[in-house]
PDB file of the backbone (N, CA, C, O) and the ligand in Angstrom, with CONECT records:
HET     MG  A 101       1
ATOM      1  N   MET A   1     133.742 349.464 214.310  1.00  0.00           N
ATOM      2  CA  MET A   1     134.874 350.449 214.410  1.00  0.00           C
ATOM      3  C   MET A   1     134.947 351.041 215.812  1.00  0.00           C
ATOM      4  O   MET A   1     133.923 351.355 216.419  1.00  0.00           O
ATOM      5  N   THR A   2     136.084 351.181 216.283  1.00  0.00           N
ATOM      6  CA  THR A   2     136.273 351.829 217.584  1.00  0.00           C
ATOM      7  C   THR A   2     136.515 353.319 217.426  1.00  0.00           C
ATOM      8  O   THR A   2     136.773 353.818 216.331  1.00  0.00           O
ATOM      9  N   THR A   3     136.422 354.025 218.572  1.00  0.00           N
ATOM     10  CA  THR A   3     136.749 355.481 218.499  1.00  0.00           C
ATOM     11  C   THR A   3     138.162 355.705 218.024  1.00  0.00           C
ATOM     12  O   THR A   3     138.425 356.643 217.271  1.00  0.00           O
ATOM     13  N   LYS A   4     139.070 354.864 218.452  1.00  0.00           N
ATOM     14  CA  LYS A   4     140.537 354.919 217.991  1.00  0.00           C
ATOM     15  C   LYS A   4     140.604 354.776 216.510  1.00  0.00           C
ATOM     16  O   LYS A   4     141.247 355.562 215.814  1.00  0.00           O
ATOM     17  N   GLU A   5     139.905 353.723 216.014  1.00  0.00           N
ATOM     18  CA  GLU A   5     140.001 353.576 214.527  1.00  0.00           C
ATOM     19  C   GLU A   5     139.283 354.751 213.807  1.00  0.00           C
ATOM     20  O   GLU A   5     139.741 355.181 212.749  1.00  0.00           O
ATOM     21  N   HIS A   6     138.207 355.254 214.344  1.00  0.00           N
ATOM     22  CA  HIS A   6     137.466 356.326 213.706  1.00  0.00           C
ATOM     23  C   HIS A   6     138.358 357.597 213.650  1.00  0.00           C
ATOM     24  O   HIS A   6     138.468 358.272 212.627  1.00  0.00           O
ATOM     25  N   LEU A   7     139.000 357.881 214.843  1.00  0.00           N
ATOM     26  CA  LEU A   7     139.897 359.139 214.821  1.00  0.00           C
ATOM     27  C   LEU A   7     141.112 358.919 213.924  1.00  0.00           C
ATOM     28  O   LEU A   7     141.571 359.850 213.261  1.00  0.00           O
ATOM     29  N   LEU A   8     141.636 357.692 213.900  1.00  0.00           N
ATOM     30  CA  LEU A   8     142.777 357.454 213.032  1.00  0.00           C
ATOM     31  C   LEU A   8     142.391 357.637 211.588  1.00  0.00           C
ATOM     32  O   LEU A   8     143.154 358.202 210.805  1.00  0.00           O
ATOM     33  N   SER A   9     141.226 357.171 211.229  1.00  0.00           N
ATOM     34  CA  SER A   9     140.696 357.365 209.840  1.00  0.00           C
ATOM     35  C   SER A   9     140.506 358.898 209.556  1.00  0.00           C
ATOM     36  O   SER A   9     140.809 359.390 208.469  1.00  0.00           O
ATOM     37  N   CYS A  10     140.009 359.591 210.553  1.00  0.00           N
ATOM     38  CA  CYS A  10     139.834 361.009 210.342  1.00  0.00           C
ATOM     39  C   CYS A  10     141.196 361.719 210.152  1.00  0.00           C
ATOM     40  O   CYS A  10     141.328 362.643 209.349  1.00  0.00           O
ATOM     41  N   LEU A  11     142.178 361.263 210.905  1.00  0.00           N
ATOM     42  CA  LEU A  11     143.564 361.887 210.797  1.00  0.00           C
ATOM     43  C   LEU A  11     144.122 361.553 209.324  1.00  0.00           C
ATOM     44  O   LEU A  11     144.754 362.388 208.677  1.00  0.00           O
ATOM     45  N   ALA A  12     143.859 360.362 208.888  1.00  0.00           N
ATOM     46  CA  ALA A  12     144.352 360.020 207.546  1.00  0.00           C
ATOM     47  C   ALA A  12     143.645 360.875 206.505  1.00  0.00           C
ATOM     48  O   ALA A  12     144.261 361.361 205.557  1.00  0.00           O
ATOM     49  N   GLU A  13     142.388 361.044 206.692  1.00  0.00           N
ATOM     50  CA  GLU A  13     141.628 361.941 205.726  1.00  0.00           C
ATOM     51  C   GLU A  13     142.047 363.360 205.690  1.00  0.00           C
ATOM     52  O   GLU A  13     142.174 363.982 204.635  1.00  0.00           O
ATOM     53  N   GLU A  14     142.275 363.896 206.953  1.00  0.00           N
ATOM     54  CA  GLU A  14     142.811 365.222 207.013  1.00  0.00           C
ATOM     55  C   GLU A  14     144.204 365.428 206.384  1.00  0.00           C
ATOM     56  O   GLU A  14     144.473 366.432 205.725  1.00  0.00           O
ATOM     57  N   CYS A  15     145.091 364.413 206.624  1.00  0.00           N
ATOM     58  CA  CYS A  15     146.393 364.462 205.933  1.00  0.00           C
ATOM     59  C   CYS A  15     146.162 364.537 204.441  1.00  0.00           C
ATOM     60  O   CYS A  15     146.788 365.355 203.766  1.00  0.00           O
ATOM     61  N   CYS A  16     145.299 363.726 203.916  1.00  0.00           N
ATOM     62  CA  CYS A  16     145.068 363.746 202.431  1.00  0.00           C
ATOM     63  C   CYS A  16     144.468 365.094 201.974  1.00  0.00           C
ATOM     64  O   CYS A  16     144.767 365.577 200.882  1.00  0.00           O
ATOM     65  N   GLU A  17     143.648 365.668 202.800  1.00  0.00           N
ATOM     66  CA  GLU A  17     143.060 366.974 202.421  1.00  0.00           C
ATOM     67  C   GLU A  17     144.092 368.092 202.399  1.00  0.00           C
ATOM     68  O   GLU A  17     144.060 368.999 201.567  1.00  0.00           O
ATOM     69  N   VAL A  18     144.971 367.985 203.318  1.00  0.00           N
ATOM     70  CA  VAL A  18     146.112 369.005 203.379  1.00  0.00           C
ATOM     71  C   VAL A  18     146.977 368.794 202.053  1.00  0.00           C
ATOM     72  O   VAL A  18     147.366 369.748 201.380  1.00  0.00           O
ATOM     73  N   GLY A  19     147.210 367.631 201.778  1.00  0.00           N
ATOM     74  CA  GLY A  19     148.065 367.238 200.600  1.00  0.00           C
ATOM     75  C   GLY A  19     147.375 367.657 199.339  1.00  0.00           C
ATOM     76  O   GLY A  19     148.045 368.117 198.415  1.00  0.00           O
ATOM     77  N   GLN A  20     146.039 367.521 199.243  1.00  0.00           N
ATOM     78  CA  GLN A  20     145.269 367.964 198.110  1.00  0.00           C
ATOM     79  C   GLN A  20     145.412 369.428 197.951  1.00  0.00           C
ATOM     80  O   GLN A  20     145.659 369.918 196.849  1.00  0.00           O
ATOM     81  N   ARG A  21     145.258 370.172 199.072  1.00  0.00           N
ATOM     82  CA  ARG A  21     145.310 371.693 198.971  1.00  0.00           C
ATOM     83  C   ARG A  21     146.674 372.114 198.567  1.00  0.00           C
ATOM     84  O   ARG A  21     146.822 373.031 197.759  1.00  0.00           O
ATOM     85  N   VAL A  22     147.695 371.473 199.102  1.00  0.00           N
ATOM     86  CA  VAL A  22     149.086 371.875 198.710  1.00  0.00           C
ATOM     87  C   VAL A  22     149.375 371.582 197.248  1.00  0.00           C
ATOM     88  O   VAL A  22     150.092 372.308 196.560  1.00  0.00           O
ATOM     89  N   SER A  23     148.786 370.492 196.816  1.00  0.00           N
ATOM     90  CA  SER A  23     148.966 370.161 195.397  1.00  0.00           C
ATOM     91  C   SER A  23     148.282 371.219 194.452  1.00  0.00           C
ATOM     92  O   SER A  23     148.818 371.664 193.437  1.00  0.00           O
ATOM     93  N   LYS A  24     147.084 371.550 194.892  1.00  0.00           N
ATOM     94  CA  LYS A  24     146.392 372.667 194.103  1.00  0.00           C
ATOM     95  C   LYS A  24     147.191 373.949 194.136  1.00  0.00           C
ATOM     96  O   LYS A  24     147.288 374.636 193.119  1.00  0.00           O
ATOM     97  N   ALA A  25     147.740 374.276 195.224  1.00  0.00           N
ATOM     98  CA  ALA A  25     148.512 375.526 195.352  1.00  0.00           C
ATOM     99  C   ALA A  25     149.814 375.453 194.463  1.00  0.00           C
ATOM    100  O   ALA A  25     150.241 376.442 193.867  1.00  0.00           O
ATOM    101  N   LEU A  26     150.401 374.237 194.419  1.00  0.00           N
ATOM    102  CA  LEU A  26     151.569 374.056 193.496  1.00  0.00           C
ATOM    103  C   LEU A  26     151.223 374.241 192.009  1.00  0.00           C
ATOM    104  O   LEU A  26     151.946 374.825 191.201  1.00  0.00           O
ATOM    105  N   ARG A  27     149.974 373.649 191.729  1.00  0.00           N
ATOM    106  CA  ARG A  27     149.586 373.678 190.356  1.00  0.00           C
ATOM    107  C   ARG A  27     149.079 375.015 189.866  1.00  0.00           C
ATOM    108  O   ARG A  27     149.373 375.456 188.756  1.00  0.00           O
ATOM    109  N   PHE A  28     148.296 375.652 190.744  1.00  0.00           N
ATOM    110  CA  PHE A  28     147.590 376.887 190.350  1.00  0.00           C
ATOM    111  C   PHE A  28     147.947 378.180 191.129  1.00  0.00           C
ATOM    112  O   PHE A  28     147.471 379.265 190.797  1.00  0.00           O
ATOM    113  N   GLY A  29     148.781 378.039 192.152  1.00  0.00           N
ATOM    114  CA  GLY A  29     149.286 379.154 192.959  1.00  0.00           C
ATOM    115  C   GLY A  29     148.550 379.263 194.271  1.00  0.00           C
ATOM    116  O   GLY A  29     147.417 378.805 194.420  1.00  0.00           O
ATOM    117  N   LEU A  30     149.189 379.850 195.165  1.00  0.00           N
ATOM    118  CA  LEU A  30     148.703 380.104 196.590  1.00  0.00           C
ATOM    119  C   LEU A  30     147.531 381.062 196.572  1.00  0.00           C
ATOM    120  O   LEU A  30     146.641 380.965 197.416  1.00  0.00           O
ATOM    121  N   GLU A  31     147.514 381.970 195.641  1.00  0.00           N
ATOM    122  CA  GLU A  31     146.491 382.972 195.651  1.00  0.00           C
ATOM    123  C   GLU A  31     145.270 382.697 194.797  1.00  0.00           C
ATOM    124  O   GLU A  31     144.325 383.485 194.792  1.00  0.00           O
ATOM    125  N   GLU A  32     145.281 381.555 194.055  1.00  0.00           N
ATOM    126  CA  GLU A  32     144.190 381.179 193.205  1.00  0.00           C
ATOM    127  C   GLU A  32     142.988 380.762 194.040  1.00  0.00           C
ATOM    128  O   GLU A  32     143.127 380.100 195.068  1.00  0.00           O
ATOM    129  N   ILE A  33     141.875 381.139 193.606  1.00  0.00           N
ATOM    130  CA  ILE A  33     140.560 380.818 194.196  1.00  0.00           C
ATOM    131  C   ILE A  33     139.889 379.974 193.269  1.00  0.00           C
ATOM    132  O   ILE A  33     139.589 380.405 192.155  1.00  0.00           O
ATOM    133  N   GLN A  34     139.589 378.661 193.671  1.00  0.00           N
ATOM    134  CA  GLN A  34     138.954 377.680 192.806  1.00  0.00           C
ATOM    135  C   GLN A  34     137.556 378.155 192.541  1.00  0.00           C
ATOM    136  O   GLN A  34     136.927 378.676 193.462  1.00  0.00           O
ATOM    137  N   PRO A  35     137.010 378.010 191.325  1.00  0.00           N
ATOM    138  CA  PRO A  35     135.621 378.399 191.051  1.00  0.00           C
ATOM    139  C   PRO A  35     134.627 377.827 192.025  1.00  0.00           C
ATOM    140  O   PRO A  35     134.714 376.647 192.366  1.00  0.00           O
ATOM    141  N   GLY A  36     133.706 378.605 192.475  1.00  0.00           N
ATOM    142  CA  GLY A  36     132.789 378.157 193.476  1.00  0.00           C
ATOM    143  C   GLY A  36     133.178 378.277 194.885  1.00  0.00           C
ATOM    144  O   GLY A  36     132.389 378.026 195.796  1.00  0.00           O
ATOM    145  N   GLN A  37     134.406 378.665 195.076  1.00  0.00           N
ATOM    146  CA  GLN A  37     135.024 378.841 196.486  1.00  0.00           C
ATOM    147  C   GLN A  37     135.208 380.346 196.767  1.00  0.00           C
ATOM    148  O   GLN A  37     135.204 381.162 195.845  1.00  0.00           O
ATOM    149  N   ASN A  38     135.365 380.691 198.036  1.00  0.00           N
ATOM    150  CA  ASN A  38     135.704 382.054 198.402  1.00  0.00           C
ATOM    151  C   ASN A  38     136.979 382.207 199.164  1.00  0.00           C
ATOM    152  O   ASN A  38     137.242 383.269 199.730  1.00  0.00           O
ATOM    153  N   GLN A  39     137.780 381.171 199.194  1.00  0.00           N
ATOM    154  CA  GLN A  39     139.049 381.314 199.838  1.00  0.00           C
ATOM    155  C   GLN A  39     140.224 380.884 198.879  1.00  0.00           C
ATOM    156  O   GLN A  39     140.077 380.030 198.005  1.00  0.00           O
ATOM    157  N   THR A  40     141.333 381.513 199.108  1.00  0.00           N
ATOM    158  CA  THR A  40     142.557 381.221 198.327  1.00  0.00           C
ATOM    159  C   THR A  40     143.070 379.782 198.729  1.00  0.00           C
ATOM    160  O   THR A  40     142.723 379.198 199.756  1.00  0.00           O
ATOM    161  N   ASN A  41     143.905 379.313 197.822  1.00  0.00           N
ATOM    162  CA  ASN A  41     144.466 377.961 198.210  1.00  0.00           C
ATOM    163  C   ASN A  41     145.317 378.141 199.485  1.00  0.00           C
ATOM    164  O   ASN A  41     145.356 377.219 200.299  1.00  0.00           O
ATOM    165  N   ALA A  42     145.984 379.259 199.692  1.00  0.00           N
ATOM    166  CA  ALA A  42     146.721 379.435 200.929  1.00  0.00           C
ATOM    167  C   ALA A  42     145.755 379.336 202.135  1.00  0.00           C
ATOM    168  O   ALA A  42     146.012 378.616 203.101  1.00  0.00           O
ATOM    169  N   GLN A  43     144.670 380.063 202.043  1.00  0.00           N
ATOM    170  CA  GLN A  43     143.618 380.039 203.188  1.00  0.00           C
ATOM    171  C   GLN A  43     143.156 378.625 203.389  1.00  0.00           C
ATOM    172  O   GLN A  43     143.028 378.166 204.524  1.00  0.00           O
ATOM    173  N   ARG A  44     142.906 377.931 202.316  1.00  0.00           N
ATOM    174  CA  ARG A  44     142.334 376.527 202.383  1.00  0.00           C
ATOM    175  C   ARG A  44     143.417 375.576 203.020  1.00  0.00           C
ATOM    176  O   ARG A  44     143.075 374.625 203.723  1.00  0.00           O
ATOM    177  N   ILE A  45     144.709 375.859 202.754  1.00  0.00           N
ATOM    178  CA  ILE A  45     145.708 375.019 203.413  1.00  0.00           C
ATOM    179  C   ILE A  45     145.700 375.148 204.904  1.00  0.00           C
ATOM    180  O   ILE A  45     145.821 374.176 205.649  1.00  0.00           O
ATOM    181  N   VAL A  46     145.542 376.476 205.345  1.00  0.00           N
ATOM    182  CA  VAL A  46     145.387 376.711 206.726  1.00  0.00           C
ATOM    183  C   VAL A  46     144.207 376.049 207.335  1.00  0.00           C
ATOM    184  O   VAL A  46     144.312 375.484 208.424  1.00  0.00           O
ATOM    185  N   TYR A  47     143.038 376.095 206.652  1.00  0.00           N
ATOM    186  CA  TYR A  47     141.843 375.532 207.089  1.00  0.00           C
ATOM    187  C   TYR A  47     141.993 374.045 207.293  1.00  0.00           C
ATOM    188  O   TYR A  47     141.567 373.506 208.314  1.00  0.00           O
ATOM    189  N   GLU A  48     142.593 373.381 206.330  1.00  0.00           N
ATOM    190  CA  GLU A  48     142.709 371.934 206.405  1.00  0.00           C
ATOM    191  C   GLU A  48     143.777 371.514 207.389  1.00  0.00           C
ATOM    192  O   GLU A  48     143.679 370.477 208.045  1.00  0.00           O
ATOM    193  N   PHE A  49     144.763 372.318 207.471  1.00  0.00           N
ATOM    194  CA  PHE A  49     145.831 372.017 208.558  1.00  0.00           C
ATOM    195  C   PHE A  49     145.220 372.147 209.951  1.00  0.00           C
ATOM    196  O   PHE A  49     145.538 371.356 210.839  1.00  0.00           O
ATOM    197  N   THR A  50     144.347 373.134 210.153  1.00  0.00           N
ATOM    198  CA  THR A  50     143.623 373.251 211.373  1.00  0.00           C
ATOM    199  C   THR A  50     142.794 372.074 211.691  1.00  0.00           C
ATOM    200  O   THR A  50     142.776 371.575 212.817  1.00  0.00           O
ATOM    201  N   ASP A  51     142.059 371.600 210.620  1.00  0.00           N
ATOM    202  CA  ASP A  51     141.375 370.287 210.798  1.00  0.00           C
ATOM    203  C   ASP A  51     142.196 369.190 211.291  1.00  0.00           C
ATOM    204  O   ASP A  51     141.820 368.467 212.213  1.00  0.00           O
ATOM    205  N   LEU A  52     143.432 369.039 210.629  1.00  0.00           N
ATOM    206  CA  LEU A  52     144.363 368.032 210.936  1.00  0.00           C
ATOM    207  C   LEU A  52     144.779 368.157 212.459  1.00  0.00           C
ATOM    208  O   LEU A  52     144.803 367.180 213.208  1.00  0.00           O
ATOM    209  N   LEU A  53     145.101 369.427 212.849  1.00  0.00           N
ATOM    210  CA  LEU A  53     145.570 369.619 214.258  1.00  0.00           C
ATOM    211  C   LEU A  53     144.454 369.278 215.274  1.00  0.00           C
ATOM    212  O   LEU A  53     144.717 368.776 216.366  1.00  0.00           O
ATOM    213  N   ALA A  54     143.172 369.577 214.861  1.00  0.00           N
ATOM    214  CA  ALA A  54     142.052 369.317 215.731  1.00  0.00           C
ATOM    215  C   ALA A  54     141.940 367.780 215.969  1.00  0.00           C
ATOM    216  O   ALA A  54     141.736 367.361 217.108  1.00  0.00           O
ATOM    217  N   VAL A  55     142.066 366.970 214.948  1.00  0.00           N
ATOM    218  CA  VAL A  55     141.933 365.550 215.112  1.00  0.00           C
ATOM    219  C   VAL A  55     143.183 364.979 215.823  1.00  0.00           C
ATOM    220  O   VAL A  55     143.093 364.061 216.638  1.00  0.00           O
ATOM    221  N   PHE A  56     144.341 365.559 215.482  1.00  0.00           N
ATOM    222  CA  PHE A  56     145.549 365.161 216.289  1.00  0.00           C
ATOM    223  C   PHE A  56     145.371 365.386 217.761  1.00  0.00           C
ATOM    224  O   PHE A  56     145.712 364.534 218.581  1.00  0.00           O
ATOM    225  N   ASP A  57     144.837 366.533 218.092  1.00  0.00           N
ATOM    226  CA  ASP A  57     144.644 366.877 219.532  1.00  0.00           C
ATOM    227  C   ASP A  57     143.622 365.895 220.130  1.00  0.00           C
ATOM    228  O   ASP A  57     143.787 365.414 221.251  1.00  0.00           O
ATOM    229  N   MET A  58     142.533 365.601 219.332  1.00  0.00           N
ATOM    230  CA  MET A  58     141.617 364.661 219.903  1.00  0.00           C
ATOM    231  C   MET A  58     142.221 363.279 220.210  1.00  0.00           C
ATOM    232  O   MET A  58     141.948 362.663 221.241  1.00  0.00           O
ATOM    233  N   LEU A  59     143.052 362.828 219.264  1.00  0.00           N
ATOM    234  CA  LEU A  59     143.835 361.566 219.534  1.00  0.00           C
ATOM    235  C   LEU A  59     144.662 361.686 220.816  1.00  0.00           C
ATOM    236  O   LEU A  59     144.822 360.707 221.544  1.00  0.00           O
ATOM    237  N   GLY A  60     145.165 362.832 221.082  1.00  0.00           N
ATOM    238  CA  GLY A  60     145.970 362.986 222.329  1.00  0.00           C
ATOM    239  C   GLY A  60     145.004 363.057 223.549  1.00  0.00           C
ATOM    240  O   GLY A  60     145.297 362.472 224.591  1.00  0.00           O
ATOM    241  N   ARG A  61     143.917 363.732 223.430  1.00  0.00           N
ATOM    242  CA  ARG A  61     142.974 363.855 224.607  1.00  0.00           C
ATOM    243  C   ARG A  61     142.392 362.511 224.920  1.00  0.00           C
ATOM    244  O   ARG A  61     142.155 362.216 226.092  1.00  0.00           O
ATOM    245  N   GLU A  62     142.149 361.682 223.941  1.00  0.00           N
ATOM    246  CA  GLU A  62     141.683 360.405 224.173  1.00  0.00           C
ATOM    247  C   GLU A  62     142.755 359.300 224.609  1.00  0.00           C
ATOM    248  O   GLU A  62     142.475 358.127 224.857  1.00  0.00           O
ATOM    249  N   LYS A  63     143.950 359.834 224.658  1.00  0.00           N
ATOM    250  CA  LYS A  63     145.096 359.104 225.049  1.00  0.00           C
ATOM    251  C   LYS A  63     145.358 357.924 224.087  1.00  0.00           C
ATOM    252  O   LYS A  63     145.830 356.861 224.491  1.00  0.00           O
ATOM    253  N   ILE A  64     145.046 358.144 222.850  1.00  0.00           N
ATOM    254  CA  ILE A  64     145.284 357.097 221.790  1.00  0.00           C
ATOM    255  C   ILE A  64     146.796 357.245 221.441  1.00  0.00           C
ATOM    256  O   ILE A  64     147.536 356.268 221.331  1.00  0.00           O
ATOM    257  N   ILE A  65     147.180 358.463 221.283  1.00  0.00           N
ATOM    258  CA  ILE A  65     148.594 358.769 221.032  1.00  0.00           C
ATOM    259  C   ILE A  65     149.098 359.864 221.939  1.00  0.00           C
ATOM    260  O   ILE A  65     148.335 360.683 222.451  1.00  0.00           O
ATOM    261  N   ASP A  66     150.397 359.857 222.123  1.00  0.00           N
ATOM    262  CA  ASP A  66     151.009 360.999 222.894  1.00  0.00           C
ATOM    263  C   ASP A  66     151.194 362.141 221.896  1.00  0.00           C
ATOM    264  O   ASP A  66     152.121 362.133 221.087  1.00  0.00           O
ATOM    265  N   ALA A  67     150.274 363.142 221.973  1.00  0.00           N
ATOM    266  CA  ALA A  67     150.262 364.216 220.999  1.00  0.00           C
ATOM    267  C   ALA A  67     151.150 365.421 221.443  1.00  0.00           C
ATOM    268  O   ALA A  67     151.041 366.488 220.838  1.00  0.00           O
ATOM    269  N   SER A  68     151.959 365.295 222.402  1.00  0.00           N
ATOM    270  CA  SER A  68     152.807 366.347 222.836  1.00  0.00           C
ATOM    271  C   SER A  68     153.891 366.481 221.797  1.00  0.00           C
ATOM    272  O   SER A  68     154.428 365.474 221.335  1.00  0.00           O
ATOM    273  N   ILE A  69     154.237 367.732 221.406  1.00  0.00           N
ATOM    274  CA  ILE A  69     155.255 368.034 220.430  1.00  0.00           C
ATOM    275  C   ILE A  69     156.580 368.292 221.165  1.00  0.00           C
ATOM    276  O   ILE A  69     156.677 369.126 222.064  1.00  0.00           O
ATOM    277  N   ASP A  70     157.581 367.538 220.736  1.00  0.00           N
ATOM    278  CA  ASP A  70     158.924 367.648 221.399  1.00  0.00           C
ATOM    279  C   ASP A  70     159.576 368.864 220.624  1.00  0.00           C
ATOM    280  O   ASP A  70     159.736 368.830 219.404  1.00  0.00           O
ATOM    281  N   PRO A  71     159.935 369.926 221.402  1.00  0.00           N
ATOM    282  CA  PRO A  71     160.578 371.049 220.652  1.00  0.00           C
ATOM    283  C   PRO A  71     161.908 370.804 220.082  1.00  0.00           C
ATOM    284  O   PRO A  71     162.351 371.511 219.177  1.00  0.00           O
ATOM    285  N   ILE A  72     162.572 369.791 220.604  1.00  0.00           N
ATOM    286  CA  ILE A  72     163.885 369.337 220.075  1.00  0.00           C
ATOM    287  C   ILE A  72     163.743 368.669 218.714  1.00  0.00           C
ATOM    288  O   ILE A  72     164.458 368.942 217.750  1.00  0.00           O
ATOM    289  N   ALA A  73     162.760 367.770 218.718  1.00  0.00           N
ATOM    290  CA  ALA A  73     162.446 367.046 217.511  1.00  0.00           C
ATOM    291  C   ALA A  73     161.944 368.025 216.382  1.00  0.00           C
ATOM    292  O   ALA A  73     162.258 367.835 215.207  1.00  0.00           O
ATOM    293  N   LEU A  74     161.171 369.056 216.771  1.00  0.00           N
ATOM    294  CA  LEU A  74     160.713 370.097 215.844  1.00  0.00           C
ATOM    295  C   LEU A  74     161.923 370.851 215.297  1.00  0.00           C
ATOM    296  O   LEU A  74     162.036 371.072 214.091  1.00  0.00           O
ATOM    297  N   ALA A  75     162.808 371.234 216.182  1.00  0.00           N
ATOM    298  CA  ALA A  75     164.043 371.937 215.675  1.00  0.00           C
ATOM    299  C   ALA A  75     164.918 371.062 214.814  1.00  0.00           C
ATOM    300  O   ALA A  75     165.531 371.549 213.865  1.00  0.00           O
ATOM    301  N   LYS A  76     164.994 369.744 215.130  1.00  0.00           N
ATOM    302  CA  LYS A  76     165.775 368.844 214.291  1.00  0.00           C
ATOM    303  C   LYS A  76     165.162 368.686 212.842  1.00  0.00           C
ATOM    304  O   LYS A  76     165.851 368.553 211.830  1.00  0.00           O
ATOM    305  N   LYS A  77     163.948 368.712 212.864  1.00  0.00           N
ATOM    306  CA  LYS A  77     163.207 368.596 211.537  1.00  0.00           C
ATOM    307  C   LYS A  77     163.474 369.823 210.659  1.00  0.00           C
ATOM    308  O   LYS A  77     163.781 369.757 209.468  1.00  0.00           O
ATOM    309  N   MET A  78     163.326 370.952 211.369  1.00  0.00           N
ATOM    310  CA  MET A  78     163.534 372.214 210.642  1.00  0.00           C
ATOM    311  C   MET A  78     164.980 372.310 210.047  1.00  0.00           C
ATOM    312  O   MET A  78     165.215 372.795 208.940  1.00  0.00           O
ATOM    313  N   SER A  79     165.876 371.825 210.850  1.00  0.00           N
ATOM    314  CA  SER A  79     167.290 371.836 210.466  1.00  0.00           C
ATOM    315  C   SER A  79     167.505 370.889 209.295  1.00  0.00           C
ATOM    316  O   SER A  79     168.235 371.208 208.356  1.00  0.00           O
ATOM    317  N   LYS A  80     166.890 369.763 209.348  1.00  0.00           N
ATOM    318  CA  LYS A  80     167.008 368.773 208.215  1.00  0.00           C
ATOM    319  C   LYS A  80     166.381 369.322 206.900  1.00  0.00           C
ATOM    320  O   LYS A  80     166.914 369.156 205.803  1.00  0.00           O
ATOM    321  N   VAL A  81     165.233 369.976 207.086  1.00  0.00           N
ATOM    322  CA  VAL A  81     164.623 370.492 205.860  1.00  0.00           C
ATOM    323  C   VAL A  81     165.521 371.632 205.293  1.00  0.00           C
ATOM    324  O   VAL A  81     165.682 371.773 204.081  1.00  0.00           O
ATOM    325  N   GLN A  82     166.077 372.409 206.192  1.00  0.00           N
ATOM    326  CA  GLN A  82     166.982 373.487 205.711  1.00  0.00           C
ATOM    327  C   GLN A  82     168.198 372.950 205.041  1.00  0.00           C
ATOM    328  O   GLN A  82     168.683 373.543 204.077  1.00  0.00           O
ATOM    329  N   LYS A  83     168.727 371.809 205.531  1.00  0.00           N
ATOM    330  CA  LYS A  83     169.901 371.164 204.978  1.00  0.00           C
ATOM    331  C   LYS A  83     169.591 370.772 203.544  1.00  0.00           C
ATOM    332  O   LYS A  83     170.391 371.005 202.638  1.00  0.00           O
ATOM    333  N   TYR A  84     168.357 370.141 203.335  1.00  0.00           N
ATOM    334  CA  TYR A  84     167.998 369.732 201.970  1.00  0.00           C
ATOM    335  C   TYR A  84     167.662 370.898 201.047  1.00  0.00           C
ATOM    336  O   TYR A  84     167.832 370.785 199.833  1.00  0.00           O
ATOM    337  N   ILE A  85     167.204 371.981 201.581  1.00  0.00           N
ATOM    338  CA  ILE A  85     167.057 373.194 200.753  1.00  0.00           C
ATOM    339  C   ILE A  85     168.435 373.618 200.207  1.00  0.00           C
ATOM    340  O   ILE A  85     168.560 373.960 199.031  1.00  0.00           O
ATOM    341  N   GLU A  86     169.410 373.593 201.024  1.00  0.00           N
ATOM    342  CA  GLU A  86     170.726 374.005 200.596  1.00  0.00           C
ATOM    343  C   GLU A  86     171.253 373.002 199.578  1.00  0.00           C
ATOM    344  O   GLU A  86     171.862 373.396 198.583  1.00  0.00           O
ATOM    345  N   PHE A  87     171.022 371.671 199.822  1.00  0.00           N
ATOM    346  CA  PHE A  87     171.473 370.633 198.852  1.00  0.00           C
ATOM    347  C   PHE A  87     170.767 370.860 197.527  1.00  0.00           C
ATOM    348  O   PHE A  87     171.396 370.827 196.470  1.00  0.00           O
ATOM    349  N   ALA A  88     169.506 371.084 197.581  1.00  0.00           N
ATOM    350  CA  ALA A  88     168.737 371.264 196.276  1.00  0.00           C
ATOM    351  C   ALA A  88     169.342 372.506 195.542  1.00  0.00           C
ATOM    352  O   ALA A  88     169.517 372.462 194.324  1.00  0.00           O
ATOM    353  N   LYS A  89     169.656 373.588 196.260  1.00  0.00           N
ATOM    354  CA  LYS A  89     170.226 374.714 195.680  1.00  0.00           C
ATOM    355  C   LYS A  89     171.584 374.415 194.993  1.00  0.00           C
ATOM    356  O   LYS A  89     171.906 374.888 193.903  1.00  0.00           O
ATOM    357  N   SER A  90     172.339 373.590 195.735  1.00  0.00           N
ATOM    358  CA  SER A  90     173.633 373.202 195.184  1.00  0.00           C
ATOM    359  C   SER A  90     173.516 372.382 193.908  1.00  0.00           C
ATOM    360  O   SER A  90     174.408 372.414 193.060  1.00  0.00           O
ATOM    361  N   LYS A  91     172.418 371.650 193.770  1.00  0.00           N
ATOM    362  CA  LYS A  91     172.101 370.760 192.623  1.00  0.00           C
ATOM    363  C   LYS A  91     171.385 371.628 191.460  1.00  0.00           C
ATOM    364  O   LYS A  91     171.198 371.135 190.348  1.00  0.00           O
ATOM    365  N   GLY A  92     171.010 372.896 191.769  1.00  0.00           N
ATOM    366  CA  GLY A  92     170.328 373.730 190.770  1.00  0.00           C
ATOM    367  C   GLY A  92     168.888 373.390 190.593  1.00  0.00           C
ATOM    368  O   GLY A  92     168.271 373.837 189.626  1.00  0.00           O
ATOM    369  N   THR A  93     168.305 372.596 191.508  1.00  0.00           N
ATOM    370  CA  THR A  93     166.903 372.257 191.359  1.00  0.00           C
ATOM    371  C   THR A  93     165.988 373.215 192.189  1.00  0.00           C
ATOM    372  O   THR A  93     164.762 373.169 192.094  1.00  0.00           O
ATOM    373  N   LEU A  94     166.624 374.051 192.978  1.00  0.00           N
ATOM    374  CA  LEU A  94     165.900 375.068 193.818  1.00  0.00           C
ATOM    375  C   LEU A  94     166.665 376.346 193.533  1.00  0.00           C
ATOM    376  O   LEU A  94     167.853 376.478 193.824  1.00  0.00           O
ATOM    377  N   THR A  95     165.903 377.310 192.929  1.00  0.00           N
ATOM    378  CA  THR A  95     166.501 378.454 192.363  1.00  0.00           C
ATOM    379  C   THR A  95     166.183 379.757 193.036  1.00  0.00           C
ATOM    380  O   THR A  95     166.669 380.790 192.578  1.00  0.00           O
ATOM    381  N   ASP A  96     165.443 379.783 194.035  1.00  0.00           N
ATOM    382  CA  ASP A  96     165.118 381.093 194.680  1.00  0.00           C
ATOM    383  C   ASP A  96     165.831 381.198 196.020  1.00  0.00           C
ATOM    384  O   ASP A  96     165.695 382.206 196.714  1.00  0.00           O
TER     385      ASP A  96
HETATM  386 MG    MG A 101     139.252 368.839 206.340  1.00  0.00          MG2+
END
């Protein structure tokens, strides 16, 4: 395995860990603390997302990927998500 493959594997793992934490928060709430843990699901999402960002940054530093974030692409994604929030509201599947 190369460093590139190792870091890409780490990135995939961290993505899954973020997904797992988000799933737990959806099932049990952001403020729930899993037995044996001392952080809420919200805190653990931040922790795992930080892990994800760290590996993403390492991929950039190793010049494996261009890890620079395009602010225009960021704004476009936010706009797209907002558009689908409004669509979901119009369909009655999003109620708050
Ligand atoms: Mg992690």
